[in-house]
C-alpha positions, -999 to 999 in steps of 0.1 A, spaced: -633 -619 -702 -638 -580 -700 -662 -578 -674 -639 -602 -652 -609 -582 -658 -627 -551 -647 -640 -569 -615 -601 -573 -610 -596 -538 -613 -582 -541 -649 -588 -522 -680 -591 -538 -715 -599 -533 -750 -611 -557 -778 -590 -554 -809 -601 -566 -844 -571 -551 -861 -546 -580 -855 -522 -599 -877 -544 -632 -878 -517 -653 -897 -490 -643 -870 -512 -649 -840 -522 -684 -855 -484 -692 -858 -474 -677 -825 -502 -696 -806 -501 -727 -827 -537 -727 -833 -552 -757 -851 -566 -748 -885 -604 -753 -875 -599 -723 -851 -595 -687 -862 -587 -658 -839 -614 -629 -847 -603 -605 -818 -576 -600 -794 -581 -585 -759 -556 -562 -744 -555 -559 -707 -539 -537 -680 -539 -512 -654 -561 -484 -664 -544 -451 -671 -574 -428 -667 -609 -428 -652 -638 -439 -673 -673 -430 -666 -701 -448 -686 -729 -423 -694 -764 -431 -709 -765 -423 -744 -758 -433 -780 -721 -430 -791 -736 -420 -827 -756 -392 -813 -731 -381 -785 -694 -384 -786 -668 -394 -760 -657 -364 -739 -632 -355 -711 -644 -331 -683 -622 -305 -668 -606 -332 -642 -596 -353 -674 -622 -380 -667 -630 -399 -697 -670 -400 -705 -685 -428 -726 -720 -429 -738 -736 -462 -739 -771 -472 -750 -792 -482 -717 -794 -518 -711 -832 -518 -713 -826 -508 -751 -802 -537 -760 -817 -566 -734 -835 -592 -753 -858 -615 -732 -859 -651 -745 -890 -673 -740 -881 -698 -712 -855 -680 -696 
């Protein structure tokens, strides 16, 4: 969902701190479904650049032009290959 939003020029954020009972009631969710996360979408208010790195080793930072730099692990480090795919 977030990748699709980004493709449309939208920004987004997954939110885990939600009022689950209130969301269940507002959306009239059946008992067998549970909302684990909500997604907030909107027009980005800042420029974000993804950087190679680990967030636990290098914190987020802003440069002199107020660009928000966000460290992310490289794809090769998180990708898994499944047999037969």
